[in-house]
BAMARMI-512890 format. One record per atom (N, C-alpha, C): residue number from 1; residue in one letter; chain; atom name; y, x, z. Coordinates in pm, 1 decimal, padded with zeros to 6 digits. Example, Ala and Ser with C-alpha at 12.3 -4.5 7.8 and 13.67 -1.06 7.14 Angstrom:
2
+------+------+-------+------+----------+----------+----------+
: resi : resn : chain : name :       yy :       xx :       zz :
+------+------+-------+------+----------+----------+----------+
:    1 :    A :     A :    N : -00569.0 :  01319.0 :  00780.0 :
:    1 :    A :     A :   CA : -00450.0 :  01230.0 :  00780.0 :
:    1 :    A :     A :    C : -00330.0 :  01320.0 :  00780.0 :
:    2 :    S :     A :    N : -00225.0 :  01285.0 :  00708.0 :
:    2 :    S :     A :   CA : -00106.0 :  01367.0 :  00714.0 :
:    2 :    S :     A :    C :  00003.0 :  01290.0 :  00787.0 :
+------+------+-------+------+----------+----------+----------+
END
This chain:
55
+------+------+-------+------+----------+----------+----------+
: resi : resn : chain : name :       yy :       xx :       zz :
+------+------+-------+------+----------+----------+----------+
:    1 :    M :     A :    N :  01879.6 : -03179.0 : -04291.1 :
:    1 :    M :     A :   CA :  01974.7 : -03289.1 : -04305.1 :
:    1 :    M :     A :    C :  01910.9 : -03417.8 : -04253.5 :
:    2 :    L :     A :    N :  01981.8 : -03484.9 : -04168.7 :
:    2 :    L :     A :   CA :  01932.4 : -03608.8 : -04109.9 :
:    2 :    L :     A :    C :  01958.2 : -03724.8 : -04204.7 :
:    3 :    M :     A :    N :  01855.3 : -03797.4 : -04236.6 :
:    3 :    M :     A :   CA :  01867.1 : -03912.0 : -04326.6 :
:    3 :    M :     A :    C :  01906.3 : -04035.0 : -04245.3 :
:    4 :    A :     A :    N :  01990.6 : -04118.9 : -04303.8 :
:    4 :    A :     A :   CA :  02040.9 : -04238.2 : -04235.4 :
:    4 :    A :     A :    C :  01979.7 : -04364.1 : -04295.6 :
:    5 :    E :     A :    N :  02000.9 : -04473.7 : -04225.3 :
:    5 :    E :     A :   CA :  01962.8 : -04605.4 : -04274.3 :
:    5 :    E :     A :    C :  02088.9 : -04689.3 : -04287.0 :
:    6 :    W :     A :    N :  02094.3 : -04771.4 : -04390.4 :
:    6 :    W :     A :   CA :  02207.4 : -04858.1 : -04418.6 :
:    6 :    W :     A :    C :  02156.1 : -05001.5 : -04427.0 :
:    7 :    I :     A :    N :  02226.5 : -05095.1 : -04363.7 :
:    7 :    I :     A :   CA :  02181.7 : -05233.5 : -04355.8 :
:    7 :    I :     A :    C :  02274.0 : -05324.1 : -04435.8 :
:    8 :    C :     A :    N :  02213.9 : -05409.9 : -04518.4 :
:    8 :    C :     A :   CA :  02291.1 : -05510.5 : -04591.8 :
:    8 :    C :     A :    C :  02330.1 : -05620.2 : -04493.1 :
:    9 :    T :     A :    N :  02460.4 : -05644.7 : -04480.5 :
:    9 :    T :     A :   CA :  02507.4 : -05745.0 : -04385.0 :
:    9 :    T :     A :    C :  02486.6 : -05887.7 : -04434.0 :
:   10 :    K :     A :    N :  02448.3 : -05903.0 : -04559.7 :
:   10 :    K :     A :   CA :  02420.8 : -06037.4 : -04611.8 :
:   10 :    K :     A :    C :  02277.0 : -06080.7 : -04585.7 :
:   11 :    C :     A :    N :  02180.1 : -05986.4 : -04601.8 :
:   11 :    C :     A :   CA :  02040.0 : -06029.0 : -04592.0 :
:   11 :    C :     A :    C :  01954.0 : -05945.6 : -04496.4 :
:   12 :    G :     A :    N :  02007.9 : -05833.1 : -04449.4 :
:   12 :    G :     A :   CA :  01932.4 : -05751.0 : -04356.0 :
:   12 :    G :     A :    C :  01845.7 : -05643.7 : -04419.5 :
:   13 :    Y :     A :    N :  01847.6 : -05633.8 : -04553.3 :
:   13 :    Y :     A :   CA :  01771.2 : -05527.7 : -04620.9 :
:   13 :    Y :     A :    C :  01816.0 : -05391.1 : -04568.3 :
:   14 :    I :     A :    N :  01721.4 : -05300.9 : -04547.9 :
:   14 :    I :     A :   CA :  01753.9 : -05166.8 : -04499.8 :
:   14 :    I :     A :    C :  01727.2 : -05064.8 : -04609.6 :
:   15 :    Y :     A :    N :  01833.0 : -04991.1 : -04645.5 :
:   15 :    Y :     A :   CA :  01817.4 : -04878.1 : -04737.3 :
:   15 :    Y :     A :    C :  01798.2 : -04754.0 : -04650.8 :
:   16 :    N :     A :    N :  01683.5 : -04691.9 : -04663.7 :
:   16 :    N :     A :   CA :  01652.4 : -04570.6 : -04588.5 :
:   16 :    N :     A :    C :  01667.5 : -04452.3 : -04684.4 :
:   17 :    E :     A :    N :  01761.7 : -04362.4 : -04653.5 :
:   17 :    E :     A :   CA :  01788.4 : -04249.7 : -04741.9 :
:   17 :    E :     A :    C :  01664.6 : -04163.6 : -04764.9 :
:   18 :    A :     A :    N :  01578.7 : -04151.8 : -04665.8 :
:   18 :    A :     A :   CA :  01458.3 : -04070.3 : -04678.8 :
:   18 :    A :     A :    C :  01362.9 : -04126.2 : -04784.6 :
:   19 :    F :     A :    N :  01361.0 : -04259.3 : -04800.0 :
:   19 :    F :     A :   CA :  01270.3 : -04323.4 : -04894.1 :
:   19 :    F :     A :    C :  01335.0 : -04353.7 : -05028.6 :
:   20 :    G :     A :    N :  01468.5 : -04365.5 : -05030.7 :
:   20 :    G :     A :   CA :  01538.3 : -04401.6 : -05153.6 :
:   20 :    G :     A :    C :  01505.2 : -04544.1 : -05195.3 :
:   21 :    D :     A :    N :  01520.1 : -04571.0 : -05322.9 :
:   21 :    D :     A :   CA :  01486.7 : -04701.2 : -05381.2 :
:   21 :    D :     A :    C :  01420.5 : -04670.9 : -05515.1 :
:   22 :    V :     A :    N :  01297.6 : -04621.8 : -05506.0 :
:   22 :    V :     A :   CA :  01226.0 : -04572.9 : -05623.4 :
:   22 :    V :     A :    C :  01214.2 : -04681.1 : -05730.8 :
:   23 :    A :     A :    N :  01201.2 : -04806.1 : -05690.5 :
:   23 :    A :     A :   CA :  01189.2 : -04915.5 : -05786.7 :
:   23 :    A :     A :    C :  01314.3 : -04929.7 : -05872.7 :
:   24 :    H :     A :    N :  01427.0 : -04879.6 : -05821.5 :
:   24 :    H :     A :   CA :  01554.2 : -04888.0 : -05894.4 :
:   24 :    H :     A :    C :  01610.0 : -04749.7 : -05926.7 :
:   25 :    D :     A :    N :  01519.6 : -04654.0 : -05943.5 :
:   25 :    D :     A :   CA :  01553.2 : -04517.1 : -05986.6 :
:   25 :    D :     A :    C :  01644.1 : -04440.3 : -05891.3 :
:   26 :    I :     A :    N :  01636.0 : -04470.2 : -05762.0 :
:   26 :    I :     A :   CA :  01707.8 : -04392.7 : -05660.8 :
:   26 :    I :     A :    C :  01602.3 : -04305.1 : -05592.6 :
:   27 :    P :     A :    N :  01605.9 : -04173.4 : -05617.8 :
:   27 :    P :     A :   CA :  01501.8 : -04085.5 : -05562.4 :
:   27 :    P :     A :    C :  01505.9 : -04075.7 : -05410.0 :
:   28 :    K :     A :    N :  01393.7 : -04033.5 : -05353.4 :
:   28 :    K :     A :   CA :  01387.5 : -04007.3 : -05209.0 :
:   28 :    K :     A :    C :  01494.6 : -03905.9 : -05172.1 :
:   29 :    N :     A :    N :  01539.7 : -03911.5 : -05047.8 :
:   29 :    N :     A :   CA :  01640.4 : -03819.7 : -04992.3 :
:   29 :    N :     A :    C :  01776.3 : -03829.6 : -05060.4 :
:   30 :    T :     A :    N :  01809.9 : -03947.8 : -05114.3 :
:   30 :    T :     A :   CA :  01941.0 : -03969.0 : -05175.0 :
:   30 :    T :     A :    C :  02034.9 : -04032.1 : -05072.7 :
:   31 :    P :     A :    N :  02143.3 : -03960.2 : -05034.2 :
:   31 :    P :     A :   CA :  02240.0 : -04018.7 : -04941.2 :
:   31 :    P :     A :    C :  02303.8 : -04144.3 : -05001.4 :
:   32 :    F :     A :    N :  02331.4 : -04241.8 : -04918.0 :
:   32 :    F :     A :   CA :  02388.6 : -04368.2 : -04963.6 :
:   32 :    F :     A :    C :  02516.8 : -04345.4 : -05042.9 :
:   33 :    E :     A :    N :  02596.9 : -04249.3 : -04998.4 :
:   33 :    E :     A :   CA :  02725.0 : -04221.6 : -05063.9 :
:   33 :    E :     A :    C :  02707.3 : -04170.7 : -05207.2 :
:   34 :    K :     A :    N :  02590.0 : -04116.0 : -05238.4 :
:   34 :    K :     A :   CA :  02562.8 : -04060.6 : -05371.5 :
:   34 :    K :     A :    C :  02506.0 : -04163.6 : -05469.1 :
:   35 :    I :     A :    N :  02474.3 : -04282.9 : -05419.8 :
:   35 :    I :     A :   CA :  02421.6 : -04387.1 : -05508.4 :
:   35 :    I :     A :    C :  02536.3 : -04439.5 : -05594.2 :
:   36 :    D :     A :    N :  02505.4 : -04463.0 : -05720.9 :
:   36 :    D :     A :   CA :  02605.8 : -04515.5 : -05813.7 :
:   36 :    D :     A :    C :  02669.0 : -04643.6 : -05758.5 :
:   37 :    P :     A :    N :  02800.7 : -04660.9 : -05774.5 :
:   37 :    P :     A :   CA :  02868.6 : -04780.6 : -05723.4 :
:   37 :    P :     A :    C :  02815.5 : -04912.5 : -05780.2 :
:   38 :    S :     A :    N :  02748.3 : -04906.8 : -05894.5 :
:   38 :    S :     A :   CA :  02696.3 : -05029.5 : -05955.0 :
:   38 :    S :     A :    C :  02564.7 : -05075.8 : -05891.9 :
:   39 :    W :     A :    N :  02504.4 : -04992.0 : -05804.8 :
:   39 :    W :     A :   CA :  02379.9 : -05029.5 : -05737.5 :
:   39 :    W :     A :    C :  02404.3 : -05152.3 : -05651.2 :
:   40 :    I :     A :    N :  02307.3 : -05242.8 : -05648.6 :
:   40 :    I :     A :   CA :  02317.5 : -05362.9 : -05565.6 :
:   40 :    I :     A :    C :  02194.2 : -05375.4 : -05476.8 :
:   41 :    C :     A :    N :  02206.6 : -05453.3 : -05373.2 :
:   41 :    C :     A :   CA :  02095.0 : -05477.2 : -05281.2 :
:   41 :    C :     A :    C :  01977.1 : -05534.5 : -05359.6 :
:   42 :    P :     A :    N :  01860.1 : -05470.9 : -05349.0 :
:   42 :    P :     A :   CA :  01743.3 : -05520.5 : -05422.3 :
:   42 :    P :     A :    C :  01696.2 : -05658.1 : -05376.9 :
:   43 :    R :     A :    N :  01733.9 : -05698.3 : -05258.0 :
:   43 :    R :     A :   CA :  01687.3 : -05826.1 : -05205.1 :
:   43 :    R :     A :    C :  01782.2 : -05941.1 : -05239.8 :
:   44 :    C :     A :    N :  01914.4 : -05921.4 : -05220.1 :
:   44 :    C :     A :   CA :  02005.6 : -06035.7 : -05237.4 :
:   44 :    C :     A :    C :  02112.7 : -06015.3 : -05344.2 :
:   45 :    G :     A :    N :  02123.4 : -05893.9 : -05397.9 :
:   45 :    G :     A :   CA :  02221.1 : -05869.1 : -05503.8 :
:   45 :    G :     A :    C :  02361.1 : -05834.6 : -05456.6 :
:   46 :    A :     A :    N :  02379.4 : -05816.1 : -05326.3 :
:   46 :    A :     A :   CA :  02511.1 : -05779.4 : -05274.0 :
:   46 :    A :     A :    C :  02547.6 : -05637.2 : -05317.7 :
:   47 :    D :     A :    N :  02676.3 : -05611.9 : -05337.8 :
:   47 :    D :     A :   CA :  02715.4 : -05475.9 : -05376.6 :
:   47 :    D :     A :    C :  02722.0 : -05384.2 : -05254.4 :
:   48 :    K :     A :    N :  02745.9 : -05256.9 : -05280.6 :
:   48 :    K :     A :   CA :  02739.9 : -05155.8 : -05174.0 :
:   48 :    K :     A :    C :  02838.6 : -05181.4 : -05059.6 :
:   49 :    S :     A :    N :  02946.6 : -05254.4 : -05086.2 :
:   49 :    S :     A :   CA :  03046.5 : -05278.7 : -04981.3 :
:   49 :    S :     A :    C :  02990.8 : -05362.9 : -04866.7 :
:   50 :    F :     A :    N :  02877.7 : -05430.1 : -04887.9 :
:   50 :    F :     A :   CA :  02818.0 : -05512.4 : -04783.7 :
:   50 :    F :     A :    C :  02724.0 : -05434.2 : -04692.3 :
:   51 :    F :     A :    N :  02707.9 : -05305.6 : -04717.1 :
:   51 :    F :     A :   CA :  02618.3 : -05223.0 : -04636.5 :
:   51 :    F :     A :    C :  02695.4 : -05149.6 : -04526.7 :
:   52 :    V :     A :    N :  02634.5 : -05143.5 : -04408.7 :
:   52 :    V :     A :   CA :  02689.9 : -05066.2 : -04297.4 :
:   52 :    V :     A :    C :  02583.4 : -04968.0 : -04249.0 :
:   53 :    K :     A :    N :  02629.7 : -04854.4 : -04203.0 :
:   53 :    K :     A :   CA :  02539.6 : -04752.0 : -04154.8 :
:   53 :    K :     A :    C :  02481.4 : -04794.9 : -04020.0 :
:   54 :    K :     A :    N :  02349.3 : -04783.8 : -04009.0 :
:   54 :    K :     A :   CA :  02280.8 : -04817.8 : -03883.6 :
:   54 :    K :     A :    C :  02308.5 : -04707.4 : -03783.1 :
:   55 :    S :     A :    N :  02353.0 : -04747.5 : -03664.6 :
:   55 :    S :     A :   CA :  02386.9 : -04647.3 : -03562.8 :
:   55 :    S :     A :    C :  02270.8 : -04614.3 : -03473.9 :
+------+------+-------+------+----------+----------+----------+
END
């Protein structure tokens, strides 16, 4: 399975599915779509709707 990267359009933070967000209890290899809707950008606090998939 190919892991994707998602970019916060507010601050540029990149969520890499291969790395997850261990500091916020998101394990490695977690697809962005599987992250709880309440998760927010660790850098600026934007919600998931501000993220776009990196092409």
